[in-house]
C-alpha positions as CSV (number, residue, x, y, z in Angstrom):
1,M,8.5,24.2,-15.9
2,N,10.9,22.1,-13.6
3,Y,10.0,20.5,-10.2
4,E,11.8,23.6,-8.1
5,E,9.9,26.0,-10.1
6,F,6.6,24.0,-9.7
7,K,7.1,23.8,-6.2
8,T,7.6,27.5,-5.5
9,R,4.5,28.3,-7.6
10,V,2.4,25.8,-5.7
11,M,3.6,27.4,-2.4
12,E,2.8,30.6,-3.6
13,E,-0.5,30.1,-5.7
14,F,-2.1,26.8,-4.4
15,P,-3.8,29.0,-1.0
16,D,-5.8,30.8,-3.8
17,Y,-7.7,27.8,-4.9
18,L,-9.3,27.2,-1.4
19,E,-11.9,29.7,-0.3
20,G,-10.4,31.9,2.3
21,G,-7.0,30.9,1.5
22,R,-4.0,31.8,4.3
23,K,-6.5,33.7,6.0
24,R,-8.6,30.6,6.8
25,Y,-6.0,27.9,6.7
26,D,-2.4,27.0,7.6
27,F,-0.2,25.6,4.9
28,R,3.0,24.1,6.4
29,E,5.7,22.0,4.1
30,I,6.8,18.7,5.7
31,H,9.3,16.2,4.3
32,V,8.3,12.7,5.1
33,T,10.0,9.3,4.6
34,K,7.5,7.1,3.2
35,I,7.5,3.4,1.7
36,N,9.9,3.1,-1.1
37,E,10.3,7.0,-1.3
38,R,10.9,10.2,0.5
39,L,8.3,13.1,-0.4
40,T,7.7,16.7,0.3
41,G,4.0,17.3,1.6
42,I,1.9,20.3,2.4
43,T,-0.6,20.1,5.1
44,V,-3.8,22.1,5.2
45,S,-5.3,23.0,8.6
46,P,-8.0,25.1,9.1
47,K,-7.2,28.0,11.6
48,T,-10.3,28.0,13.6
49,E,-10.6,24.0,14.1
50,S,-8.7,21.8,16.1
51,R,-8.3,18.5,14.1
52,S,-6.2,15.3,15.1
53,A,-5.3,14.8,11.6
54,A,-4.8,17.3,8.7
55,P,-5.0,16.7,4.9
56,T,-1.5,16.2,3.1
57,F,-0.7,16.3,-0.4
58,Y,2.5,15.5,-2.0
59,L,4.5,17.5,-4.4
60,E,6.3,14.7,-6.4
61,P,3.2,13.1,-7.7
62,L,1.5,16.3,-8.2
63,Y,4.4,17.3,-10.7
64,E,4.1,14.2,-12.3
65,R,0.3,14.8,-13.0
66,Y,1.4,18.4,-14.1
67,Q,4.0,16.9,-16.5
68,S,1.4,14.4,-18.0
69,C,-1.1,17.2,-19.0
70,N,1.1,20.7,-18.7
71,D,-2.3,22.5,-17.1
72,F,-1.3,23.9,-13.9
73,E,-4.4,25.6,-12.9
74,A,-6.4,22.2,-13.6
75,V,-3.8,20.4,-11.4
76,M,-4.3,23.0,-8.5
77,E,-8.3,22.8,-9.0
78,R,-8.2,19.0,-8.8
79,Q,-5.9,19.2,-5.7
80,A,-8.2,21.7,-4.2
81,D,-11.0,19.4,-4.8
82,A,-9.5,16.6,-3.0
83,I,-8.7,18.5,0.0
84,R,-12.3,20.0,0.2
85,Q,-13.8,16.6,-0.1
86,S,-11.3,15.4,2.7
87,F,-12.7,18.2,4.9
88,D,-16.1,17.4,4.1
89,M,-15.9,13.7,4.5
90,Y,-14.0,13.1,7.7
91,P,-14.9,15.0,10.8
92,P,-12.3,16.8,13.0
93,D,-12.0,14.0,15.6
94,V,-12.0,11.2,12.8
95,A,-8.5,10.0,13.7
96,E,-8.7,10.6,17.6
97,L,-5.6,8.8,19.0
98,S,-5.5,6.8,22.2
99,G,-3.7,3.5,23.2
100,E,-7.2,1.8,23.1
101,T,-8.4,3.0,19.5
102,I,-4.7,2.3,17.8
103,L,-4.7,-1.4,19.1
104,E,-8.4,-1.9,18.2
105,N,-8.0,-0.7,14.6
106,A,-4.3,-2.0,14.0
107,V,-3.4,-4.1,10.8
108,F,-0.7,-5.3,9.2
109,E,1.4,-4.1,6.1
110,I,4.3,-5.7,4.6
111,I,6.9,-3.8,2.8
112,S,10.4,-4.5,1.5
113,R,13.5,-4.2,4.0
114,D,15.6,-3.3,1.1
115,G,15.8,0.4,0.5
116,N,13.3,1.3,3.3
117,E,16.2,1.1,6.1
118,E,15.6,4.8,7.1
119,Y,11.9,4.5,7.2
120,L,12.0,1.5,9.3
121,R,14.0,3.1,12.1
122,D,10.8,5.3,12.7
123,V,8.2,2.7,12.9
124,P,7.6,-0.4,14.9
125,H,8.4,-3.7,12.8
126,R,9.5,-7.0,12.6
127,N,11.3,-9.1,10.0
128,F,9.3,-11.6,7.9
129,L,11.8,-13.2,5.2
130,D,13.4,-10.3,3.4
131,L,10.2,-8.2,4.0
132,A,8.9,-6.5,7.1
133,I,5.8,-6.1,8.9
134,V,4.7,-2.6,9.8
135,Y,1.3,-1.7,11.2
136,R,-1.4,1.1,10.1
137,R,-4.3,2.5,11.9
138,I,-7.5,2.0,10.0
139,V,-9.6,5.2,10.4
140,R,-12.4,4.3,8.4
141,I,-13.6,1.9,5.5
142,D,-16.5,2.8,3.5
143,C,-18.0,3.4,0.1
144,N,-15.0,5.7,-0.7
145,G,-12.3,3.1,0.2
146,V,-10.0,2.6,3.2
147,M,-8.6,5.6,5.1
148,S,-5.6,4.8,7.4
149,F,-2.3,6.1,8.6
150,M,0.9,4.5,9.8
151,I,1.8,3.6,13.3
152,D,5.1,5.1,14.3
153,N,7.2,4.8,17.2
154,D,6.4,8.1,18.7
155,M,2.8,6.9,18.8
156,C,3.7,3.8,20.6
157,E,5.8,5.5,22.9
158,A,3.3,8.4,23.9
159,F,0.6,5.5,24.6
160,D,2.9,2.8,26.0
161,I,2.3,0.3,23.1
162,S,4.7,-2.3,22.4
163,E,5.2,-4.0,19.0
164,S,4.3,-7.3,20.5
165,D,0.9,-5.5,21.5
166,L,0.5,-4.5,17.9
167,F,1.4,-8.0,16.3
168,G,-1.1,-9.8,18.7
169,T,-4.0,-7.3,17.5
170,A,-3.1,-6.9,14.0
171,E,-3.0,-10.4,13.4
172,K,-6.8,-10.5,14.5
173,N,-7.8,-7.2,13.0
174,T,-6.1,-7.9,9.4
175,R,-8.2,-11.3,9.2
176,K,-11.5,-9.6,10.1
177,F,-11.2,-6.4,8.0
178,F,-9.3,-7.7,5.2
179,P,-9.8,-11.3,4.7
180,P,-8.2,-13.0,1.6
181,V,-10.1,-13.1,-1.7
182,F,-8.9,-15.4,-4.6
183,V,-9.8,-14.0,-8.0
184,G,-9.1,-15.7,-11.2
185,M,-7.0,-13.6,-13.5
186,R,-9.7,-13.1,-16.4
187,D,-12.3,-12.2,-13.6
188,L,-9.9,-9.8,-12.1
189,L,-9.3,-7.8,-15.4
190,F,-13.0,-7.8,-16.1
191,E,-13.8,-6.4,-12.7
192,M,-11.1,-3.5,-13.4
193,S,-12.1,-2.7,-17.1
194,G,-15.6,-3.7,-17.0
195,K,-15.1,-6.0,-20.1
196,D,-14.0,-9.4,-21.1
197,P,-10.4,-9.1,-21.8
198,E,-8.7,-10.4,-24.8
199,P,-7.0,-13.8,-24.7
200,A,-3.5,-12.0,-25.0
201,T,-4.0,-10.1,-21.9
202,C,-4.5,-13.2,-19.8
203,P,-2.0,-15.7,-18.8
204,R,-2.1,-19.1,-20.9
205,E,-2.4,-21.1,-17.5
206,K,-5.8,-21.3,-16.4
207,N,-4.5,-22.2,-12.9
208,V,-3.2,-18.8,-12.1
209,M,-5.2,-16.8,-9.4
210,V,-4.7,-13.2,-7.6
211,V,-4.9,-13.0,-4.2
212,T,-6.2,-9.8,-2.7
213,N,-9.4,-8.7,-0.6
214,K,-12.6,-7.0,-1.6
215,Y,-11.0,-3.5,-1.2
216,H,-7.8,-4.2,-3.2
217,F,-5.7,-2.6,-0.1
218,L,-2.7,-4.4,1.3
219,G,-3.8,-7.6,0.0
220,A,-0.2,-8.9,0.0
221,T,-0.6,-9.5,3.7
222,A,-2.3,-12.7,2.8
223,M,1.4,-14.2,2.6
224,L,1.5,-14.0,6.7
225,Y,-1.6,-16.3,6.6
226,G,0.1,-19.3,5.1
227,E,-3.2,-21.5,5.7
228,C,-5.1,-19.5,3.2
229,F,-3.1,-21.4,0.5
230,K,-3.7,-24.6,1.7
231,E,-7.0,-25.0,-0.6
232,Y,-5.3,-24.4,-3.5
233,A,-2.1,-26.4,-2.7
234,K,-4.7,-29.4,-2.0
235,K,-6.6,-28.5,-5.2
236,W,-3.3,-28.5,-7.3
237,D,-1.7,-31.3,-5.2
238,C,1.6,-29.4,-5.5
239,D,3.5,-26.5,-3.8
240,I,2.3,-23.0,-4.7
241,F,4.7,-20.1,-6.2
242,I,3.6,-16.6,-4.8
243,L,4.4,-13.6,-6.9
244,P,4.4,-10.3,-5.3
245,S,2.3,-8.3,-7.9
246,S,2.3,-5.2,-5.3
247,I,1.6,-4.7,-1.6
248,H,-2.1,-5.0,-2.4
249,E,-2.1,-8.2,-4.7
250,L,-0.1,-11.5,-5.0
251,V,-0.6,-13.9,-7.9
252,I,0.0,-17.5,-7.1
253,L,0.3,-20.5,-9.5
254,P,1.3,-24.2,-9.0
255,V,4.8,-25.3,-8.8
256,T,5.3,-27.8,-11.8
257,N,9.0,-27.4,-12.8
258,E,11.6,-25.6,-10.3
259,D,13.4,-24.7,-13.5
260,R,11.0,-22.0,-13.9
261,V,12.4,-19.9,-10.9
262,D,14.6,-17.9,-12.9
263,H,12.0,-17.0,-15.4
264,L,9.6,-16.0,-12.6
265,I,12.1,-13.7,-10.9
266,D,13.2,-11.9,-14.1
267,M,9.4,-11.5,-14.7
268,V,8.6,-10.2,-11.0
269,R,11.5,-7.6,-11.9
270,E,10.8,-6.5,-15.2
271,I,7.1,-5.9,-14.0
272,N,8.4,-3.9,-10.9
273,A,10.6,-1.9,-13.2
274,T,8.2,-1.1,-15.9
275,V,4.5,-1.3,-14.5
276,V,4.1,-1.2,-10.7
277,D,4.1,2.1,-9.0
278,D,7.2,2.8,-7.3
279,R,5.1,3.4,-4.1
280,D,3.5,-0.1,-4.5
281,I,6.4,-2.3,-5.1
282,L,6.8,-5.1,-2.7
283,S,9.8,-7.2,-3.7
284,D,11.4,-8.6,-6.3
285,S,11.6,-12.0,-5.0
286,V,9.6,-15.1,-5.5
287,Y,8.1,-17.0,-2.5
288,L,6.8,-20.7,-2.1
289,Y,4.2,-21.9,-0.1
290,S,4.8,-25.5,0.9
291,K,2.0,-27.9,0.9
292,V,3.7,-30.4,3.5
293,T,4.7,-27.9,5.8
294,G,2.4,-24.9,5.2
295,I,5.0,-22.4,5.4
296,V,5.9,-19.6,3.0
297,S,9.7,-19.1,2.2
298,Q,11.6,-17.1,0.0
299,V,13.0,-19.1,-3.2
300,S,15.4,-16.3,-4.8
301,D,18.1,-18.4,-3.4
302,M,17.1,-21.4,-5.5
303,R,18.0,-20.0,-8.7
304,R,20.5,-21.8,-11.0
305,A,23.5,-20.6,-12.4
């Protein structure tokens, strides 16, 4: 079954996987420009209930799931379960919008400018090196993780919110909600797998740290707070290379030999191309924290011929 056939079948059959089907819910196809991609979504809205936000699932990743198992019914059942859980977990007014609630819960996200030009036209943002700072509204943080949505130009216009307003509050909120956490690579792999990693899976250098937060959510925003690297720059007594592992994590290591920049850039590019989900790619660049100035800069232009 190709993608178009899959899409047609989902539109025709998915409503039957929810109790009440089309009699109880409205199903609407939408097209959304997201970070690093453009997706086709299906929103599911109860006909008898007014909600400020409706659950949406996206066909492209759903089709990838189908391709991996070739079991259409199992994929539909799993997606229907996710929709039901969304309704059970979050009440109708969970994302009530007002200028006050948007600002009180605004946080940073950083994304690549390259490839996201169309997306950035629709959201308030400011440039940071070769990246862009955009803003999310946190809805809930609990044992199930973090629920949030992007703040767009329409919201800002409706509630008379400026980009400067967002930046000022997000700078404080991001620190409060998601303070950076520095984890050794071995410790992180142990946390993810539950077992001690084999030596071959860990970097040979012991001075390699992963920067994220306790939720592993948008951890790359630590780059906006250069002072958080100060302790390690002092400990290592040198500048720090910052590798954008994803939008959720950074990898840092001491600068010991500038000639390694080429190797690091190639490594970041290869990992982005082969390991990181397209939705989570931050950048192919390498960055530098200066021990002297406390400033983060881009070092891609330091590559040697």
